[in-house]
C-alpha positions as MATLAB code, in Angstrom:
seq = 'MSAVAAGSDSALGSGPLTIGNFAILRATADFATAKPVSLTGGGTGRFDTNGFTLTVAGNITGTNTLTKEGAGTLVLSGNNG';
ca = [
       3.813   10.071    9.977;
       5.765    6.364    9.532;
       7.026    4.412    7.097;
       6.644    1.027    5.900;
       9.551   -0.530    3.891;
       9.076   -3.517    2.055;
      10.788   -5.844   -0.682;
       8.459   -8.837   -1.006;
       4.748   -9.592    0.557;
       6.115  -11.734    2.865;
       7.647   -8.790    4.621;
       4.257   -7.289    5.365;
       3.294  -10.268    7.926;
       0.267  -11.833    7.726;
      -3.090  -10.682    7.880;
      -4.441   -7.006    6.261;
      -2.280   -4.521    6.318;
      -3.795   -1.039    7.808;
      -2.318    2.467    6.895;
      -3.368    5.742    8.135;
      -2.074    8.934    9.910;
      -0.360    9.872    6.684;
       1.481    6.383    6.769;
       3.402    5.297    3.869;
       4.422    1.978    2.037;
       7.351    1.933    0.140;
       8.152   -0.605   -2.015;
      11.880   -1.558   -1.841;
      11.403   -4.049   -5.147;
       8.675   -5.116   -7.405;
       6.303   -6.919   -5.931;
       2.744   -8.026   -5.697;
       0.823   -8.525   -2.087;
      -3.223   -9.921   -2.104;
      -3.723   -8.213    1.491;
      -6.431   -6.851    2.139;
      -5.990   -2.757    2.925;
      -7.925   -0.688    5.274;
      -7.221    2.823    4.790;
      -7.796    4.266    8.602;
      -7.319    6.627   10.778;
      -7.653    9.756    9.474;
      -4.926   11.526    6.563;
      -3.663   10.582    2.875;
      -2.572    6.589    2.991;
       0.113    6.122    0.222;
       1.975    3.911   -1.889;
       5.611    4.561   -2.408;
       6.105    2.742   -5.413;
       9.757    4.445   -5.661;
      10.852    3.238   -8.704;
       9.468   -0.278   -8.933;
       6.131   -2.149   -9.470;
       3.760   -3.028   -7.075;
       1.041   -4.376   -7.518;
      -1.962   -4.495   -4.732;
      -4.398   -7.482   -5.395;
      -6.596   -7.194   -1.891;
      -9.600   -5.294   -1.420;
      -8.695   -1.539   -0.514;
     -11.481   -0.230    2.014;
     -12.138    2.757    4.385;
     -13.038    6.265    4.097;
      -9.318    7.594    3.758;
      -7.430    8.927    0.380;
      -5.104    6.959   -1.175;
      -2.206    8.365   -2.682;
       0.816    7.255   -5.307;
       4.432    8.842   -5.178;
       7.658    7.738   -6.552;
       7.979    6.792  -10.307;
       7.430    3.629  -10.411;
       4.086    1.790  -11.181;
       0.858    1.264   -8.612;
      -1.222   -2.184   -9.952;
      -4.745   -1.645   -8.421;
      -6.592   -5.300   -9.181;
      -8.817   -6.008   -6.410;
     -12.366   -4.500   -5.549;
     -12.042   -0.951   -4.130;
     -14.235    1.524   -2.985;
];
């Protein structure tokens, strides 16, 4: 299991996000991203809001499961399926 902690969209680098094999994207501040997200590689991709608001406006694709963790808010506004 691996975790990436980010507090801004720019901290995620350029290009799409790939989350798989029980990986975690952990928010360290309120922020939004429009990057597309691919849930791949087996296991559950997890968004840990960590008490913050994380907004994902990019499309979420893939066959893995997505789980929200933490006391914050996760907003999914893309075309997810």
